[in-house]
DSSP file (Angstrom, degrees, kcal/mol; ACC not computed):
  #  RESIDUE AA STRUCTURE BP1 BP2  ACC     N-H-->O    O-->H-N    N-H-->O    O-->H-N    TCO  KAPPA ALPHA  PHI   PSI    X-CA   Y-CA   Z-CA
    1    1 A M              0   0    0      0, 0.0     2,-0.5     0, 0.0     0, 0.0   0.000 360.0 360.0 360.0 133.4  -21.7  -17.9   21.1
    2    2 A T        -     0   0    0      0, 0.0     2,-0.4     0, 0.0     0, 0.0  -0.858 360.0-130.6-106.0 132.9  -18.2  -17.9   19.6
    3    3 A D        -     0   0    0     -2,-0.5     2,-0.3     1,-0.0     0, 0.0  -0.662  25.7-125.8 -78.9 132.1  -15.2  -16.8   21.5
    4    4 A A        -     0   0    0     -2,-0.4     2,-0.4     1,-0.1    -1,-0.0  -0.576  20.3-125.0 -77.5 138.6  -13.1  -14.3   19.5
    5    5 A V        -     0   0    0     -2,-0.3     2,-0.5    25,-0.0    -1,-0.1  -0.716  19.9-144.4 -85.2 130.0   -9.4  -15.3   19.2
    6    6 A E        -     0   0    0     -2,-0.4    25,-0.5     2,-0.0     2,-0.4  -0.837  12.0-151.9 -97.3 129.0   -7.0  -12.6   20.3
    7    7 A Y        -     0   0    0     -2,-0.5     2,-0.6    23,-0.1    23,-0.2  -0.796   5.5-144.0-101.8 142.5   -3.8  -12.2   18.4
    8    8 A I  E     -A   29   0A   0     21,-3.7    21,-1.6    -2,-0.4     2,-0.3  -0.926  19.0-143.9-103.8 118.9   -0.6  -10.9   19.8
    9    9 A Q  E     -A   28   0A   0     -2,-0.6    19,-0.2    19,-0.2    17,-0.0  -0.647  13.9-125.2 -85.5 135.3    1.3   -8.8   17.2
   10   10 A S    >   -     0   0    0     17,-2.8     3,-1.3    -2,-0.3    17,-0.2  -0.542   8.7-134.5 -76.2 144.0    5.1   -9.0   17.2
   11   11 A P  T 3  S+     0   0    0      0, 0.0    -1,-0.1     0, 0.0    -2,-0.0   0.569 102.7  71.6 -71.0  -6.6    7.1   -5.8   17.5
   12   12 A L  T 3   +     0   0    0     15,-0.1    13,-0.1     2,-0.1    -2,-0.0   0.479  67.3 121.2 -88.1  -2.8    9.2   -7.1   14.6
   13   13 A C    <   +     0   0    0     -3,-1.3     2,-0.3    14,-0.2    13,-0.2  -0.325  39.8 153.3 -57.5 142.4    6.4   -6.6   12.0
   14   14 A Q  E     -B   25   0A   0     11,-1.6    11,-3.7     2,-0.0     2,-0.3  -0.992  45.5 -98.0-164.5 164.1    7.6   -4.3    9.3
   15   15 A D  E     -B   24   0A   0     -2,-0.3     2,-0.4     9,-0.2     9,-0.2  -0.673  29.9-157.7 -86.9 148.3    7.3   -3.2    5.7
   16   16 A F  E     -B   23   0A   0      7,-3.0     7,-2.5    -2,-0.3     2,-0.4  -0.997   9.2-169.9-128.3 126.2    9.8   -4.5    3.1
   17   17 A S  E     +B   22   0A   0     -2,-0.4     2,-0.3     5,-0.2     5,-0.2  -0.951  18.1 143.4-121.3 137.3   10.4   -2.6   -0.1
   18   18 A A  E >   +B   21   0A   0      3,-2.4     3,-2.4    -2,-0.4    -2,-0.1  -0.944  64.7  13.0-163.4 149.0   12.3   -3.7   -3.2
   19   19 A E  T 3  S-     0   0    0     -2,-0.3     3,-0.1     1,-0.3    -2,-0.0   0.797 130.0 -57.6  53.0  33.3   12.0   -3.2   -6.9
   20   20 A G  T 3  S+     0   0    0      1,-0.3     2,-0.3     0, 0.0    -1,-0.3   0.559 117.1 106.0  78.3   7.9    9.5   -0.5   -6.4
   21   21 A L  E <   -B   18   0A   0     -3,-2.4    -3,-2.4     2,-0.0     2,-0.4  -0.893  51.7-157.2-120.9 150.8    7.1   -2.7   -4.5
   22   22 A T  E     +B   17   0A   0     -2,-0.3    20,-0.5    -5,-0.2     2,-0.3  -0.992  10.5 178.4-129.1 135.5    6.3   -2.9   -0.8
   23   23 A V  E     -B   16   0A   0     -7,-2.5    -7,-3.0    -2,-0.4     2,-0.5  -0.897  26.7-122.2-126.1 160.3    4.9   -5.8    1.3
   24   24 A N  E     -BC  15  40A   0     16,-3.2    16,-2.5    -2,-0.3     2,-0.8  -0.904  12.6-146.8-105.5 128.3    4.1   -6.0    5.0
   25   25 A I  E     -BC  14  39A   0    -11,-3.7   -11,-1.6    -2,-0.5     2,-0.5  -0.853  22.4-169.1 -91.2 112.6    5.8   -8.7    7.0
   26   26 A D  E     + C   0  38A   0     12,-3.4    12,-2.5    -2,-0.8     2,-0.4  -0.917   9.5 179.9-110.8 124.3    3.2   -9.7    9.6
   27   27 A I  E     + C   0  37A   0     -2,-0.5   -17,-2.8   -17,-0.2     2,-0.3  -0.990  18.0 145.1-126.8 124.1    4.2  -11.9   12.6
   28   28 A Y  E     -AC   9  36A   0      8,-1.9     8,-3.7    -2,-0.4     2,-0.3  -0.954  20.3-174.2-153.1 166.9    1.6  -12.8   15.2
   29   29 A R  E     -A    8   0A   0    -21,-1.6   -21,-3.7    -2,-0.3     2,-0.2  -0.962  25.2-115.1-154.3 167.7    0.4  -15.6   17.5
   30   30 A T    >   -     0   0    0      4,-0.4     3,-1.2    -2,-0.3   -23,-0.1  -0.570  45.2 -97.2 -97.0 173.7   -2.3  -16.5   19.9
   31   31 A E  T 3  S+     0   0    0    -25,-0.5   -24,-0.1     1,-0.2    -1,-0.0   0.792 125.5  38.7 -60.3 -27.0   -1.7  -16.9   23.6
   32   32 A D  T 3  S+     0   0    0      2,-0.1     2,-0.3     0, 0.0    -1,-0.2   0.261 108.1  71.9-109.6  10.3   -1.4  -20.7   23.0
   33   33 A S  S <  S-     0   0    0     -3,-1.2     3,-0.1     1,-0.1     2,-0.1  -0.791  75.8-108.5-125.2 166.3    0.4  -20.9   19.7
   34   34 A D        -     0   0    0     -2,-0.3    -4,-0.4     1,-0.2    20,-0.2  -0.244  61.5 -65.8 -76.7 178.3    3.8  -20.4   18.1
   35   35 A W  B     -E   53   0B   0     18,-3.0    18,-2.6    -6,-0.1     2,-0.4  -0.455  46.0-148.8 -74.8 138.4    4.5  -17.4   15.8
   36   36 A I  E     -C   28   0A   0     -8,-3.7    -8,-1.9    16,-0.2     2,-0.5  -0.881   7.6-148.6-107.0 137.3    2.7  -17.2   12.5
   37   37 A L  E     +C   27   0A   0     -2,-0.4    12,-2.3    14,-0.4     2,-0.4  -0.917  21.2 168.2-111.9 131.3    4.3  -15.6    9.5
   38   38 A E  E     -CD  26  48A   0    -12,-2.5   -12,-3.4    -2,-0.5     2,-0.5  -0.998  20.7-156.4-141.1 135.6    2.3  -13.8    6.8
   39   39 A I  E     -CD  25  47A   0      8,-2.5     8,-2.3    -2,-0.4     2,-0.4  -0.970  17.2-169.0-112.8 126.6    3.4  -11.5    4.0
   40   40 A V  E     -CD  24  46A   0    -16,-2.5   -16,-3.2    -2,-0.5     6,-0.2  -0.950   7.2-149.0-121.6 131.2    0.7   -9.1    2.7
   41   41 A D    >   -     0   0    0      4,-2.6     3,-1.9    -2,-0.4   -18,-0.2  -0.299  39.3 -90.0 -90.2-179.6    0.9   -7.0   -0.4
   42   42 A A  T 3  S+     0   0    0    -20,-0.5   -19,-0.1     1,-0.3    -1,-0.1   0.725 127.1  53.2 -64.1 -23.3   -0.7   -3.6   -1.1
   43   43 A D  T 3  S-     0   0    0      2,-0.1    -1,-0.3     0, 0.0     3,-0.1   0.254 120.9-106.6 -95.7  11.9   -3.9   -5.3   -2.4
   44   44 A N  S <  S+     0   0    0     -3,-1.9     2,-0.3     1,-0.3    -2,-0.1   0.652  70.4 147.3  71.8  18.0   -4.2   -7.4    0.7
   45   45 A N        -     0   0    0     30,-0.1    -4,-2.6    33,-0.0     2,-0.4  -0.657  31.5-162.0 -75.9 140.4   -3.1  -10.6   -1.0
   46   46 A S  E     -D   40   0A   0     -2,-0.3     2,-0.5    -6,-0.2    -6,-0.2  -0.938  27.0-155.6-133.7 153.4   -1.3  -12.7    1.5
   47   47 A T  E     -D   39   0A   0     -8,-2.3    -8,-2.5    -2,-0.4     2,-0.5  -0.995  19.7-168.1-120.5 121.3    1.1  -15.6    1.8
   48   48 A V  E     -D   38   0A   0     -2,-0.5     2,-0.2   -10,-0.2   -10,-0.2  -0.939  19.7-127.1-114.9 131.3    0.9  -17.5    5.1
   49   49 A W        -     0   0    0    -12,-2.3   -12,-0.2    -2,-0.5    -2,-0.0  -0.542   7.3-147.5 -73.6 138.0    3.5  -20.1    6.1
   50   50 A E  S    S+     0   0    0     -2,-0.2     2,-0.2   -14,-0.1    -1,-0.1   0.875  82.5  70.5 -72.1 -38.5    2.1  -23.5    7.1
   51   51 A D  S    S-     0   0    0     -3,-0.0   -14,-0.4     1,-0.0     2,-0.2  -0.559  77.9-143.0 -80.0 143.9    4.9  -24.0    9.6
   52   52 A H        -     0   0    0     -2,-0.2     2,-0.4   -16,-0.1   -16,-0.2  -0.636  12.9-126.8-102.6 166.2    4.9  -21.9   12.7
   53   53 A F  B     -E   35   0B   0    -18,-2.6   -18,-3.0    -2,-0.2     6,-0.0  -0.886   7.3-139.5-121.2 142.7    8.0  -20.5   14.5
   54   54 A E  S    S+     0   0    0     -2,-0.4     2,-0.3   -20,-0.2    -1,-0.1   0.845  92.4  27.7 -67.1 -33.7    9.2  -20.7   18.1
   55   55 A T  S  > S-     0   0    0      1,-0.1     4,-1.5   -20,-0.1     5,-0.1  -0.917  72.7-129.2-128.3 155.3   10.3  -17.1   18.1
   56   56 A D  H  > S+     0   0    0     -2,-0.3     4,-2.3     1,-0.2     5,-0.2   0.813 111.1  59.8 -69.2 -29.1    9.2  -14.0   16.2
   57   57 A A  H  > S+     0   0    0      2,-0.2     4,-2.3     1,-0.2    -1,-0.2   0.888 103.5  50.4 -64.9 -38.8   12.9  -13.4   15.3
   58   58 A A  H  > S+     0   0    0      2,-0.2     4,-2.0     1,-0.2    -1,-0.2   0.883 110.2  50.6 -66.0 -38.2   13.0  -16.8   13.5
   59   59 A A  H  X S+     0   0    0     -4,-1.5     4,-2.3     2,-0.2    -2,-0.2   0.919 110.6  48.6 -64.9 -44.0    9.8  -15.8   11.6
   60   60 A L  H  X S+     0   0    0     -4,-2.3     4,-2.7     1,-0.2     5,-0.2   0.915 109.9  51.9 -62.3 -43.4   11.4  -12.5   10.6
   61   61 A E  H  X S+     0   0    0     -4,-2.3     4,-2.3     1,-0.2    -1,-0.2   0.906 110.0  49.4 -60.2 -42.2   14.6  -14.2    9.4
   62   62 A E  H  X S+     0   0    0     -4,-2.0     4,-2.6     2,-0.2    -1,-0.2   0.911 111.3  49.6 -62.7 -43.2   12.5  -16.7    7.3
   63   63 A A  H  X S+     0   0    0     -4,-2.3     4,-2.6     2,-0.2     5,-0.2   0.941 112.3  46.0 -62.6 -48.2   10.6  -13.8    5.7
   64   64 A L  H  X S+     0   0    0     -4,-2.7     4,-2.1     1,-0.2    -1,-0.2   0.891 113.2  50.0 -64.5 -39.0   13.6  -11.8    4.9
   65   65 A D  H  X S+     0   0    0     -4,-2.3     4,-2.7    -5,-0.2     5,-0.2   0.932 112.2  47.7 -62.6 -45.8   15.4  -14.9    3.5
   66   66 A A  H  X>S+     0   0    0     -4,-2.6     4,-2.9     1,-0.2     5,-0.5   0.906 112.0  49.6 -63.0 -42.4   12.4  -15.7    1.3
   67   67 A L  H  X5S+     0   0    0     -4,-2.6     4,-1.2     1,-0.2    -1,-0.2   0.880 114.8  44.4 -65.6 -37.5   12.0  -12.2    0.0
   68   68 A K  H  <5S+     0   0    0     -4,-2.1    -2,-0.2    -5,-0.2    -1,-0.2   0.896 119.8  40.6 -73.4 -39.9   15.7  -12.0   -0.9
   69   69 A Q  H  <5S+     0   0    0     -4,-2.7    -2,-0.2    -5,-0.2    -3,-0.2   0.914 129.2  27.1 -75.5 -43.7   15.8  -15.5   -2.5
   70   70 A E  H  <5S-     0   0    0     -4,-2.9     4,-0.2    -5,-0.2    -3,-0.2   0.676 108.2-122.6 -94.5 -19.7   12.5  -15.4   -4.3
   71   71 A G    ><< -     0   0    0     -4,-1.2     3,-1.2    -5,-0.5     4,-0.3   0.160  25.7 -87.6  87.4 150.3   12.2  -11.7   -4.8
   72   72 A V  G >  S+     0   0    0      1,-0.3     3,-1.8     2,-0.2    -1,-0.1   0.794 120.9  70.2 -64.3 -28.6    9.4   -9.4   -3.7
   73   73 A H  G >  S+     0   0    0      1,-0.3     3,-1.3     2,-0.2    -1,-0.3   0.801  87.7  65.4 -60.0 -28.4    7.4  -10.1   -7.0
   74   74 A A  G <  S+     0   0    0     -3,-1.2    -1,-0.3     1,-0.3    -2,-0.2   0.687 105.9  43.5 -66.9 -16.5    6.8  -13.6   -5.7
   75   75 A F  G <  S+     0   0    0     -3,-1.8     2,-0.4    -4,-0.3    -1,-0.3   0.190  97.6  89.2-114.4  14.5    4.7  -12.2   -2.9
   76   76 A V  S <  S-     0   0    0     -3,-1.3   -30,-0.1    -4,-0.1   -53,-0.0  -0.951  83.0  -8.0-119.1 131.8    2.7   -9.6   -4.9
   77   77 A G  S    S-     0   0    0     -2,-0.4     2,-0.4   -32,-0.1   -36,-0.0  -0.024  84.4 -70.2  82.8 174.4   -0.6  -10.1   -6.6
   78   78 A S        -     0   0    0    -33,-0.0     2,-0.8    -3,-0.0    -3,-0.0  -0.870  35.6-148.3-107.0 142.7   -2.6  -13.2   -7.3
   79   79 A F              0   0    0     -2,-0.4    -2,-0.0     1,-0.2     0, 0.0  -0.825 360.0 360.0-115.3  92.3   -1.4  -15.8   -9.8
   80   80 A S              0   0    0     -2,-0.8    -1,-0.2     0, 0.0    -2,-0.0   0.418 360.0 360.0-110.2 360.0   -4.4  -17.4  -11.5
């Protein structure tokens, strides 16, 4: 029997729109972990940061910085 992991969602999760595209900034953790940052596009493609964050605010700041520096297109679609 496998125990299901329960995730705690940050109240700072939000949509980010630019250049006609929207992605979801998802910030979550388990009871025993730091905050995990994930950006998800409309087709459910996601980018997950390897490093975790001590606070959800730090994760949000990283997401917004990355979206502004790299552009929303860098987080949309799959690049094969």
